[in-house]
C-alpha positions in Angstrom: -17.9 16.7 23.5 -18.5 13.0 22.8 -16.5 10.0 24.3 -16.1 6.6 23.1 -14.4 3.9 25.3 -14.1 0.2 24.3 -12.0 -2.7 25.4 -11.7 -6.2 24.1 -9.7 -9.3 25.0 -8.2 -11.1 22.0 -6.1 -14.1 21.2 -3.8 -11.9 19.0 -0.5 -10.5 20.3 0.1 -6.8 21.0 2.5 -6.9 18.0 -0.1 -8.1 15.6 -2.8 -5.6 16.7 -0.3 -2.7 16.8 0.6 -3.6 13.2 -3.0 -3.3 12.0 -3.6 -0.1 13.8 -0.3 1.5 12.5 -0.9 0.2 9.0 -2.8 3.4 8.0 -2.5 2.8 4.2 -4.5 -0.5 4.5 -7.5 1.1 6.3 -9.6 1.5 2.9 -9.3 -2.4 2.6 -11.3 -3.0 5.7 -13.0 0.2 6.9 -16.0 0.6 4.6 -16.3 4.3 5.4 -12.6 5.0 4.6 -12.3 6.2 1.0 -8.6 6.9 1.3 -5.9 6.9 3.9 -2.3 8.3 3.5 0.7 8.9 5.6 1.3 12.7 5.1 4.7 12.6 7.1 6.7 10.1 9.0 8.4 11.1 12.3 10.9 9.3 14.6 7.9 8.6 17.0 5.0 8.1 14.6 3.2 9.5 11.6 0.9 12.3 10.5 -2.0 10.6 8.7 -5.0 11.8 6.7 -8.1 9.8 6.5 -10.9 10.5 3.9 -14.4 9.6 5.1 -17.1 8.7 2.7 -20.4 7.3 4.1 -24.1 7.9 3.4 -23.2 10.8 1.1 -21.1 12.6 3.6 -17.5 13.2 2.6 -14.8 14.7 4.9 -11.2 14.3 5.6 -9.2 14.8 8.8 -5.5 14.7 9.8 -4.0 13.4 13.0 -0.5 13.3 14.5 0.0 9.7 15.8 2.6 9.1 18.4 3.5 5.4 18.4 5.1 3.3 21.1 6.0 0.0 19.4 3.6 -2.8 20.3 2.2 -0.7 23.3 0.2 2.3 22.1 -0.8 4.8 19.5 -1.8 8.3 20.6 -3.7 10.5 18.2 -4.2 14.2 18.2 -6.0 16.4 15.7 -4.1 18.4 13.1 -7.0 19.5 10.9 -10.5 18.4 9.8 -14.1 19.2 10.8 -13.4 18.9 14.6 -12.7 21.5 17.2 -11.3 18.6 19.2 -10.1 15.0 18.5 -7.9 13.0 20.6 -7.6 9.2 21.0 -5.5 6.4 22.3 -5.1 2.8 21.4 -3.3 0.6 24.1 -2.2 -3.0 23.5 -1.8 -4.7 26.9 -0.1 -8.1 26.8 -1.9 -11.1 28.4 -0.1 -14.2 29.4 -1.4 -17.7 29.6 -2.4 -18.8 33.2 0.8 -19.5 35.2 3.0 -17.8 32.6 5.1 -14.9 33.8 6.7 -12.0 31.8 10.0 -13.8 32.2 8.6 -16.6 30.0 8.1 -14.4 26.9 11.1 -12.6 25.5 9.2 -9.7 24.2 5.7 -8.9 25.7 4.8 -7.8 22.2 4.7 -11.5 21.4 2.4 -12.5 24.3 -0.3 -14.9 23.1 -3.1 -12.5 23.8 -3.8 -8.8 24.5 -6.4 -6.5 25.7 -7.1 -3.6 23.5 -8.2 -0.4 25.1 -9.5 2.3 22.8 -10.6 5.8 23.8 -11.6 8.7 21.7 -13.0 12.1 22.4 -14.3 14.5 19.8 -16.3 17.6 19.1 -17.1 19.2 15.8 -16.0 22.8 14.9 -19.7 24.1 14.1 -23.2 23.1 15.0 -24.3 22.7 11.4 -21.4 20.4 10.8 -22.2 18.5 13.8 -25.8 17.9 12.7 -24.5 16.6 9.3 -21.4 14.6 10.2 -22.0 13.6 13.8 -24.5 10.8 13.2 -22.1 9.3 10.6 -18.9 9.7 12.8 -20.7 8.5 15.9 -21.4 5.2 14.1 -17.8 4.9 12.8 -16.3 5.7 16.3 -18.5 3.0 18.0 -17.6 0.2 15.5 -13.9 1.1 15.1 -12.6 -1.6 17.5 -14.9 -4.2 16.0 -13.6 -3.5 12.5 -9.9 -4.1 13.7 -11.0 -7.4 15.3 -12.6 -8.5 12.1 -9.4 -7.5 10.2 -7.2 -9.5 12.6 -9.2 -12.6 11.8 -8.8 -11.9 8.0 -5.1 -11.4 8.3 -4.0 -13.7 11.1 -6.7 -16.3 10.9 -9.5 -17.0 13.5 -8.3 -17.9 17.0 
């Protein structure tokens, strides 16, 4: 099983970053490997989403059930796809300005900055599939957070 863990401090609010991560339909606009993204089903606590990958001649799709806690986290679990295991979590930790307390901000989702913590673990369902898809997916997984940081700059402006 492979694991990816990334964290980054950003001058974007938890609300802004949460909106980008949960905006599944927009993924093809800024993730070069994402041919198509769709919400298959909406739930009270999140969505079931399907991503279609297309990179270096490799095409696959996978579906995840995403449990969302508004402005705080997105927890993903595998529904179907070329994996035997896929689980991930995005966390959006609010950061205050020096000397500012939580009481100074009505909603911590609007904190002036946040720490994004991203973790993903995955394994492919077969050895031949792993040999073909793993190099591509490894690259995707390791640049995922960077792609969302760049998207934040495009949508909200550089900070």
